[in-house]
Every structure is written in C-alpha cells, then in structure tokens.
C-alpha positions in Angstrom: 0.0 -0.1 0.0 1.1 3.6 -0.6 0.0 6.7 1.2 -1.7 9.5 -0.9 -3.6 12.6 -0.1 -6.2 14.8 -1.9 -6.2 18.5 -1.0 -8.1 21.6 -2.0 -6.7 25.1 -1.5 -10.0 26.2 0.1 -9.4 23.8 3.0 -5.6 22.9 3.1 -2.5 25.1 2.8 0.7 23.5 1.9 3.6 25.3 3.7 6.5 22.9 3.1 6.3 20.4 0.3 9.5 18.8 1.4 7.9 18.0 4.7 4.9 16.4 2.8 7.2 14.2 0.8 9.4 13.2 3.8 6.3 12.1 5.6 5.9 9.4 3.0 3.2 11.0 0.8 3.5 9.2 -2.5 0.7 10.9 -4.6 -1.5 13.9 -4.5 -4.9 14.6 -6.1 -6.1 18.3 -6.1 -9.4 19.8 -7.1 -9.2 21.6 -10.5 -12.6 22.2 -11.7 -16.2 22.3 -10.6 -19.2 21.9 -12.9 -18.7 24.3 -15.7 -15.6 26.0 -14.7 -12.5 26.4 -12.4 -13.0 25.4 -8.7 -14.3 28.3 -6.7 -11.2 28.7 -4.6 -9.2 29.4 -7.9 -6.7 27.7 -10.1 -4.5 25.0 -8.6 -1.3 26.0 -10.1 0.5 26.4 -6.7 -0.4 22.8 -5.6 0.4 21.1 -8.8 3.8 23.0 -9.2 4.5 22.4 -5.5 4.1 18.7 -5.7 6.0 18.5 -9.0 9.0 20.4 -7.3 9.6 17.6 -4.9 8.8 14.8 -7.2 5.3 13.7 -6.0 3.1 12.5 -8.8 0.1 14.9 -8.9 -3.2 14.7 -10.6 -6.5 16.6 -10.6 -10.1 15.8 -9.8 -13.4 17.3 -11.0 -16.4 18.0 -8.9 -19.7 16.9 -10.8 -22.6 19.1 -11.1 -25.9 18.6 -12.8 -25.0 21.0 -15.7 -23.5 21.5 -18.2 -23.5 18.0 -19.8 -21.0 15.5 -18.5 -19.2 15.6 -21.8 -18.8 19.4 -21.5 -17.6 19.1 -18.0 -15.1 16.5 -19.0 -13.8 18.9 -21.7 -13.4 21.8 -19.2 -11.6 19.5 -16.8 -9.2 18.0 -19.2 -8.2 21.4 -20.6 -7.2 22.3 -17.1 -5.3 19.1 -16.6 -3.4 19.9 -19.8 -2.7 23.5 -18.9 -1.4 22.5 -15.6 0.5 19.3 -16.6 -1.3 17.6 -13.7 -0.7 14.2 -15.4 1.0 12.2 -12.8 -2.3 10.5 -11.7 -5.4 9.7 -13.8 -7.7 12.6 -13.9 -10.6 11.7 -11.5 -14.3 12.4 -11.4 -15.6 13.3 -7.9 -19.2 12.0 -8.0 -21.2 12.9 -5.0 -23.9 15.5 -4.0 -25.8 17.0 -5.6 -26.1 13.5 -7.2 -27.5 10.5 -5.3 -26.5 6.9 -5.4 -28.7 6.1 -8.4 -28.9 5.5 -12.1 -28.6 9.2 -12.9 -25.2 9.2 -11.2 -24.1 6.1 -13.1 -25.1 7.5 -16.4 -23.3 10.9 -15.7 -20.2 8.9 -14.5 -20.1 6.7 -17.7 -20.5 9.6 -20.0 -17.9 11.8 -18.4 -15.3 9.0 -18.2 -15.9 8.1 -21.8 -15.3 11.6 -22.8 -12.1 11.9 -20.8 -10.9 8.7 -22.6 -11.9 10.1 -26.0 -9.7 13.1 -25.1 -6.7 10.9 -24.6 -6.6 10.2 -20.8 -7.4 7.0 -18.9 -10.0 8.2 -16.4 -10.5 7.7 -12.6 -13.7 8.0 -10.5 -14.1 8.8 -6.8 -17.3 8.1 -4.8 -18.2 6.9 -1.5 -19.1 3.4 -0.5 -22.9 3.9 -0.9 -22.5 5.3 -4.4 -20.1 2.5 -5.4 -22.6 -0.1 -4.2 -25.5 1.6 -6.2 -23.5 2.4 -9.4 -20.8 -0.3 -9.5 -18.1 1.6 -11.5 -16.2 -1.6 -12.0 -19.0 -2.7 -14.4 -19.1 0.5 -16.4 -17.1 -1.1 -19.2 -14.4 1.6 -19.4 -11.0 0.0 -19.9 -8.4 0.8 -17.2 -10.8 2.8 -15.1 -9.1 3.7 -11.7 -11.6 3.4 -8.9 -11.3 5.4 -5.7 -13.7 4.7 -2.9 -14.2 6.6 0.4 -15.2 4.7 3.5 -14.0 5.8 6.9 -13.4 3.2 9.6 -13.6 0.3 7.5 -12.7 -1.1 4.0 -15.2 -0.5 1.3 -18.0 -3.1 1.4 -17.5 -6.1 -1.0 -20.9 -5.1 -2.6 -19.2 -2.0 -3.9 -17.0 -4.0 -6.3 -13.3 -3.8 -6.7 -11.3 -0.6 -6.2 -7.7 0.7 -6.5 -7.6 3.3 -3.9 -9.3 3.6 -0.5 -9.9 7.0 1.1 -9.9 5.9 4.8 -9.8 9.2 6.7 -10.7 12.9 6.3 -9.0 14.0 9.5 -5.3 13.3 8.9 -2.5 15.5 9.9 0.5 15.9 7.5 3.6 17.8 8.3 3.9 20.8 5.9 0.1 21.2 5.5 -1.9 23.6 7.5 -5.5 22.4 7.9 -8.0 21.0 10.2 -7.8 17.7 8.5 -6.4 16.1 5.3 -8.0 13.2 3.3 -5.8 10.1 3.5 -5.7 7.3 0.9 -4.3 3.9 0.6 -3.6 2.5 -2.8 -3.9 -1.3 -3.5 -2.8 -1.2 -7.1 -0.7 1.2 -9.3 -3.7 1.8 -11.6 -4.3 5.4 -10.3 -0.9 6.4 -11.6 -1.1 7.8 -15.2 1.5 5.1 -16.4 0.3 2.4 -14.0 -2.4 0.9 -16.3 -0.1 0.0 -19.1 -0.1 -3.7 -18.1 -3.9 -3.9 -17.7 -4.6 -1.8 -20.8 -2.6 -4.3 -22.9 -5.1 -7.1 -22.2 -8.7 -7.4 -23.6 -11.3 -5.8 -21.4 -12.8 -9.0 -20.1 -9.3 -10.1 -18.9 -8.7 -6.7 -17.4 -11.8 -7.2 -15.3 -10.8 -10.7 -14.4 -7.4 -9.7 -13.1 -8.6 -6.8 -11.0 -11.7 -8.7 -9.8 -9.8 -11.8 -8.9 -7.3 -9.9 -6.8 -10.2 -8.1 -5.2 -11.8 -11.3 -4.2 -8.6 -12.6 -2.7 -7.9 -9.3 -0.9 -11.2 -9.2 0.7 -11.7 -12.9 1.5 -8.3 -13.9 2.4 -6.3 -11.6 4.7 -3.7 -14.0 5.9 -0.1 -14.2 4.1 0.3 -16.3 0.9 2.4 -18.9 2.7 -0.6 -19.8 4.8 -2.7 -20.5 1.8 -1.2 -23.8 1.0 0.1 -25.4 -2.2 -2.3 -23.8 -4.7 -1.4 -20.2 -3.7 2.2 -21.1 -3.7 1.9 -22.4 -7.2 0.2 -19.1 -8.4 3.1 -17.1 -6.9 5.7 -19.4 -8.3 4.2 -19.0 -11.9 3.8 -15.3 -11.5 7.3 -14.7 -10.4 8.7 -16.6 -13.4 7.0 -14.3 -15.9 10.0 -11.9 -16.4 13.6 -11.3 -15.4 12.8 -8.1 -13.4 10.3 -10.1 -11.3 12.7 -13.0 -10.8 15.4 -10.6 -9.5 13.1 -8.9 -7.0 13.2 -10.3 -3.5 9.8 -10.4 -1.9 9.3 -12.3 1.5 6.7 -15.0 0.7 5.1 -14.5 4.2 4.2 -10.9 3.6 3.2 -10.7 -0.1 -0.4 -9.8 -0.4 -2.6 -10.3 -3.3 -3.0 -6.5 -3.9 0.8 -6.0 -3.8 1.1 -8.9 -6.3 -1.0 -7.1 -8.9 0.8 -3.8 -8.3 4.1 -5.5 -8.6 3.4 -7.3 -11.8 1.8 -4.2 -13.1 5.1 -2.3 -12.7 7.3 -5.0 -13.9 5.6 -6.3 -17.0 4.4 -3.0 -18.3 5.5 -2.9 -22.0 6.7 -6.5 -21.7 4.6 -8.4 -24.3 6.0 -11.7 -23.4 5.1 -11.2 -19.7 1.7 -10.1 -20.7 1.0 -13.1 -22.9 2.3 -15.4 -20.4 0.2 -13.9 -17.6 -2.8 -14.3 -19.8 -2.2 -18.1 -20.1 -2.4 -18.3 -16.3 -5.8 -16.7 -15.9 -7.7 -20.0 -15.8 -5.3 -21.4 -13.3 -5.5 -18.4 -11.1 -9.3 -18.5 -11.1 -9.2 -22.2 -10.1 -6.7 -21.4 -7.3 -8.9 -18.5 -6.0 -11.9 -20.8 -5.7 -9.7 -23.5 -4.1 -8.3 -21.3 -1.3 -11.3 -19.3 -0.4 -12.6 -20.1 3.1 -15.5 -22.5 3.2 -18.9 -20.8 3.6 -20.3 -21.0 7.1 
C-alpha cells in the first residue's frame, strides 16, 4: 500500500512540500474544476507545481454538477489538466452530492469518463461506499478505469466492487500542511498512476476485469499471508514470479506478499513486456481455479 492525499486550496494550505514528501506521501490529487468552470477557490497552479517540485506525482479531480452536460464538464476538466500538466495521476471524477447513489449518477459517470478517454486520458472516478454499491463503477465497461472509494473506519463493502484506492480518513495530519484535516488514501494497485495501467490496458477488457476482480476477491476474502494459503497459492506465486527477469530478480518475502501487492508489482514489472503479458494471460484459468480453491469454506 502507498499513502496518498487529496487536497483543495480552500481547506488545506501547503507550507512545506519537502515535509509532505518526507512524511511518505506518494501521490496527490487536487481539485481543479467544478461543474462548468474552475474550482471556486481558484486555479490549482501552486499545488500542482509544488508537488512536482519535490517529485510527488500529482493529478486533478473534477467535482460533478448537474450541468452542463457530462461531456462538456469533462472537456473543461481535461483542458485544465493539460494546462497545468497535472498528469502524474489519472484525472478523476468526484461523483457525490448533488447527485444521489442512483442510475442518474451512473449515467453521468459513464458519459464523463468516456469523454475523458476520448480526449486521450485514462479516467478515474471517486465516490463513497454507498455510491459504489449503487452504481458499480467496476461494471461501467471503461478499460483501465481507476476506482477510488471513500469509506471511513472500514474497508469498502464487497458489494461496492473492486477498487484501486481507498480513502480511509478525512482527519489526517500531514507535516507541511496547515489544515483542520487532510484526506488520507491507501492504494492497493498502481492503476491510479497515469502510467500504472499499461499492463492492464494491454489486455482485452474481459481479462482486465478478471485480473482486478480476482485480486479483489482474494484481498477481501483472504487476509492471511500467501504462505498460509497452501500449495495452490504457492503455485500461483511461483508461476507469477517466473514471468519476467525483473520479477525473478526482485526479492519479496513470501510470508508478507499480499494479493493486492502482487498485482501492483506485476503491473510495474511487466508494463510494456509483451512476453510477460502473454504469459500472464495463459495463467488466468489457473488463477481462477486457485482463487476458488483457497477461499474459506462458507459457514
């Protein structure tokens, strides 16, 4: 997992970007646009440039409103992403009030994200647990969609579907940021990084959904280390680590290697590696069988 934050100049003031980086913050999202224009607190130049100055990947998010159309809001947002060069993370849609967790929100999200993709960016979407359960962004059919779910005090509900990033607190304190609270996020894959989806996007959409969905199942149903899963999980790990030379050379303790870390690790090490992608595709059926084999028995 990696620590990330999302901030907005209306509520958080960064006084020392080096302190933010030294605290272990690995990525930053910031609000760029709202409905049909720039966010009410003004342009985010200072935040984007500050994060870049210390090497923290930074991206923007857009707050959804009923109007203008989702396509037009996406165009306004992407124009600001481009102007700022806020391209370290996927550009994310913030889907909450005034929308409710319903079909209208789902339709808006799909149309917005499709337009972002048409404009050349792999999109992301942020919503709370209730919205995710009602709209299931993992079923929107948008290749490489990065899913970011907020739920405080607990992991997102399994009924919300798979996710890449979990916002787990709104009251964090980060050195170098003056605020009553900072939103804190854990990432479970690298899919939220702008270049983190190369591995997944090289696969057909149904296989993308299988990989992320399968890892989600393991992560949620099986919290103990891989070594405790028995021979079937060991066989999966053995096959996965044989895919490419970079993976073979990486030392990862078998007793602390989680399923989510496995996906992020493969994502990073096989991006652009056609042989690795092809070999991984051949393992899908075996992985599916192994996931079923090592799930706890129903009680």
